[in-house]
C-alpha positions in Angstrom: 1.9 28.1 3.2 0.9 30.3 5.9 -0.8 33.6 6.5 0.9 34.2 9.7 4.4 35.8 9.6 4.8 34.9 13.4 4.8 31.3 12.2 8.2 31.8 10.3 11.8 32.3 11.5 14.7 33.3 9.2 12.7 35.1 6.7 13.6 36.1 3.3 11.4 38.6 1.2 10.2 37.3 -2.0 8.6 39.3 -5.2 6.4 38.8 -7.8 4.7 35.4 -7.3 1.1 34.7 -6.4 -0.8 31.7 -5.4 -4.8 31.1 -6.5 -7.2 30.4 -4.0 -10.5 28.3 -4.7 -12.9 30.5 -6.5 -10.3 32.2 -8.3 -9.0 35.0 -5.8 -5.0 35.3 -5.8 -2.8 35.9 -2.8 0.7 37.4 -3.1 3.6 35.4 -1.9 5.6 38.0 0.2 8.3 36.0 2.2 9.4 32.6 3.0 11.1 31.1 6.0 11.3 28.1 8.6 8.0 26.9 10.0 8.5 27.2 13.7 5.0 26.0 15.0 4.5 23.7 18.3 3.5 20.2 17.3 4.4 20.7 13.7 8.1 19.7 12.1 10.3 22.6 11.3 9.9 22.9 7.5 12.1 24.9 5.3 11.1 27.5 2.6 7.4 27.8 3.9 5.7 30.4 1.9 4.1 33.5 3.4 0.6 34.3 1.6 -1.2 37.6 2.1 -5.0 36.6 2.5 -4.4 32.9 3.7 -6.7 32.2 6.5 -5.5 28.6 7.2 -2.0 26.9 7.2 -1.4 24.4 4.4 1.2 21.8 4.7 2.7 20.4 1.2 2.8 16.5 1.5 5.5 16.4 -1.2 7.6 18.6 1.0 7.2 16.5 4.0 8.3 13.5 1.8 11.3 15.3 0.6 12.3 16.4 4.2 12.4 12.5 5.1 8.9 11.8 6.3 6.4 9.3 5.8 2.9 10.3 5.2 0.3 7.4 5.1 -3.5 8.2 4.4 -6.4 6.1 5.3 -10.1 6.7 5.0 -10.2 8.4 8.3 -6.7 9.9 9.1 -3.3 10.9 8.0 -0.3 10.0 9.7 3.1 11.8 9.6 6.1 10.1 10.8 9.9 10.0 10.9 11.4 6.6 11.6 9.8 5.0 14.7 8.3 8.3 15.7 4.8 9.4 14.8 5.0 13.2 14.9 1.6 14.5 13.4 -2.0 13.0 12.9 -4.9 14.5 11.0 -8.4 13.3 10.8 -10.7 13.5 7.9 -13.3 15.9 7.7 -16.7 16.1 5.8 -15.2 18.3 3.2 -12.5 15.5 2.3 -9.8 17.6 3.9 -7.4 16.1 6.7 -7.3 18.4 9.7 -4.2 18.6 12.2 -5.5 19.7 15.6 -2.3 20.6 17.8 -4.5 20.0 21.1 -5.3 16.4 20.1 -2.9 13.9 21.6 -1.1 11.6 19.0 -2.3 8.0 19.4 -1.0 4.9 18.1 -3.2 3.8 14.8 -3.4 0.7 12.6 -4.3 1.2 9.0 -5.3 -1.9 7.2 -5.5 -2.6 3.4 -4.0 -5.2 1.5 -1.1 -5.6 3.7 -1.2 -4.5 7.3 0.8 -1.6 8.3 1.2 -0.8 11.7 2.6 3.1 12.1 
């Protein structure tokens, strides 16, 4: 979901649906399109929502589009095959934030089995 129409291409109008924000306020879903933002994968059917002030990425949509998403205590990594395409860091409010200005770096996530991405 995005609140910026300029983030989308191939836009189609939608009518009648809403999303509910934390605190109960509602935002109207006005359109959907293909996400075109430098440093992010081109995702299909991204919703344009009135009043949304941050971009939100659906983890299930990333997985449905063939990407692998791995969370650790400190980071989130999105990859396709052998290529890491996004990396987020965990914030103090338990959200994972993506910074397009930060370079991607190889990370190893350790748990019961060692996994290197």
